[in-house]
N, C-alpha and C positions, 0 to 999 in steps of 0.2 A: 250248632254248626250248620251253615246254609247248604242247600243242595245245588250243585252245579248242573246235574242232569236228573231228570225225573221222567220215567215212562208211566203214563196214567192209563190203566185199563186197555192196553194195546192188544189187539188181535190182528194177526198177519199170516199170510201164507203165499205160496208160489203159484198154485194151480186151483182155479175154480173155487169150490166151497170147502177145500181141504185146508183147515187152519193149522199151521204149525205152532203159532203162539195163540194162547187163549187168555184174554183178560189179564195180561202181565202188568204188574205195577212194581216198579223198583226205583231206587234213587241212589245217586253217587254224591256223597258229601264232599265239599270243598277241601282240597289238600289231603284226601284220604285214599286208601286202597279199599275198593269194594270187590269182594269175590263172588263169583258165579260158578256153581258146580252142578253137575248133572251127567247122566250117561250119554254115550254117543247117540245122536238123534233126538236128544231132548229139546233142541232148539236154541242152544247157546249161541252158535254162530249166526242163527237167524236174528237173534236179538241185536247182535253187532251190525248185521247188514241193514236192519230196519233203522237203527240209530243213525247210521251213515247215509241213509237215503237211497240205498240200492233196492229197497223194498218198501213200498208204501203201505202203511197200516190200513186195514179195512175199518177198523174202529180204534178209538182212543187217540192220544196225542203224546208227543215228546216235547218236554220243556228243557231248554238250555239257558241257564242263567235267568230262569223265570219267564222266558219268552218262548212262544210256540216255535219249535224247530222242526216240526213234522215235515218230512219230505224235502228238506234242504238238499240240493244237488250235491253228490259226493265231491265234485271238484271245487265246491265252495267251502268245504269243511275247514281247510287250512286258514282261510280268511277269518273264521270264527274262533280260531284257537283250538280246533279239534283234530286229533291225529289218530289214525287206525294202524296198528301193527297186525296184519293178518297172519293166519296160520301158514299160508303159503307165501312164497317170495313176492315182494312187490318191486324188486330191483329191476333196473334195465341191464341185462346181462352183458351187452356189448359195449356199454359205456364204462368209463373208468370209475374207480372208487371215488375219486375227487369229484367227478361230474355228478355221480349219484347223490352225493352229499350236498352239493351246491344247488342242484336243480330246484328243490322245493322252495328254498329261500329266495332264489332269483325270481322265481314265479310270483312269490308273495310280494317282493319288492316292486315288481312291475304293476301289480294290481292294486296294491294299497299304499306304496311309497315307503313301507316299513318292513324290515329294518333297513337302515341306511348301509351304504357300502362299507363304512368303517365298522359298524355293528356286525355285519355279516363276517368280516374278517376276524373280529374279536371272538365271535361265537365259534367260527371254524377252528381257531387255534385252541379254544377252551375244550371243544369236543375231542380234538386229537389228544389233549392231555388226559381226558376222561377215558378215551378208548385208544390207548397208545399203540396197539398192534396195528391199527389201520394206517398209521403214519408211514410205515414201511411199504404199504401196498397201494398208495394213493394212485399210481399210474397203472396199476393192474386192472384188467376187466373184472367187473363184479362177478360175472359168471365163472371166472377162474378161481374164486375163493372157495375155501372149504365150507361145509354147511355151518359150522360154528362161526366162521368169519362173516358169512353172509348174514347170520342172525345178528352179529355185532353191528354190522353196517346198518341193518334195519333199525336198531335201537339208537345208533349214532345219529341217523337222519332225524328221528323223533326228538332226540336231545337238542339237536341243532335248531329245530323249529321252536322249541320251548312252548309246547301246547298247554293250554289251560286244562284240557281234558285229554287223556290218552286211553284208547281202547286197545287192550292187549289180548289177542286170541291164541291160546294154546302155544305160548312162547317156547316151552321146553320140549315139545314133542319131537321125537326123532334125534335128540341131541344126547351126547355122552353125558354121564352124570356130572363130570367136572365142568363142562360147558354150561349145563343146566344151572349149576350153582352160580356161575357168573351172570346168567340171565336174571336170576332172582335178585342179585346184588344191583343190577342195572335198574330193576323195578324199584328197589329201595332208594336208589339215587334219585329217580324221578320224583318219588314221594317227598324226599328231603328237599327237592327243589320246588315244592309246593304245587306239583302237578296232581290233579285228581285222576284216579285210575280205576277203570273197570277191568278186572282181571278174570279171564277164563282159563282154567288149567285142569288137566286130568289128575294132577297130584293134589288130592283133596286135603291131606294133612298140611301140605305147604301153603295152600290157599288159606286155610283156616288160621295158620300161624301168622301169615303176613297181613291179613285183612282186618280192617276195623269193623266191617259188617259183611255178612255172608248171606247169599240167597241160594236156595236149592231149587233147581228147575227139573220137572219131571213131566214128560209128554206135553210140553208146551205150557205148563202151568207152574207158578211158584207154589211149592208145597211146604216150604219151611224157610224161615229167615231168622237172623238174630246176630248178636255180637259173639265174638269168639268164645266167651265163657259159657254161652248156651250150648256150645258143641263139646263141652268137657265130658269126660268119662269114655265109654266105648264108642269112639267115633265111627268105627266100622259098622256097628249095629245100628247106631242112630241114622247114618246115611242110608243104610239099606232100608230102614223103615220109612224115611222121608221120600225115597225114590220109589217106594212101593215094591221093593224086591222081597219075595217071600221064600226064595230058596236058601 
């Protein structure tokens, strides 16, 4: 299976000589879910921000489709088929649900000429079939939606764009268990549509169950990796050991 994304020996940080990531190497195989787990502050979101070009690596490089992608500007990601669903909201709260949905595709059409107007309309309708609760709220302001509905809108935007690679950062945090289950179903939907996914989530067991390959990040370094079967047995004790937790 070919790699859509590969980080090669990436070191990165926000201030001076303080490195948040140290020599990180990981890859995301085409059409698969790759999981990334670690404690708060381990550097998981920093990996996402570095891939997305918000943070330039001090060393190493990022390959996308085999081509050096390091430092690509965040606003160019969509043109390359990369989409980021952040932990925090990326919605425009005073715009309608419909306008939040259409905005990414309209921008893409202006810059690349694709998709066509007919394709945009077809995708829009298909997205509402997949996320039917949004159909009733199309004219509502995004900021007036509940937390679960806003998360649904985030995923609907991504589905509408049909990215080749989707980066998903802590999608279930702060959500009721029932809504969190829906989030995981949306991620499975994306994978079924042949999107490649890098998933960060605090629910370790869920990440292991959903992913084809898992990386463990501790203090900015990959300390363990493997397929789900490598995480068999007492997962709690294994993860504690991999994260260097001794209590």
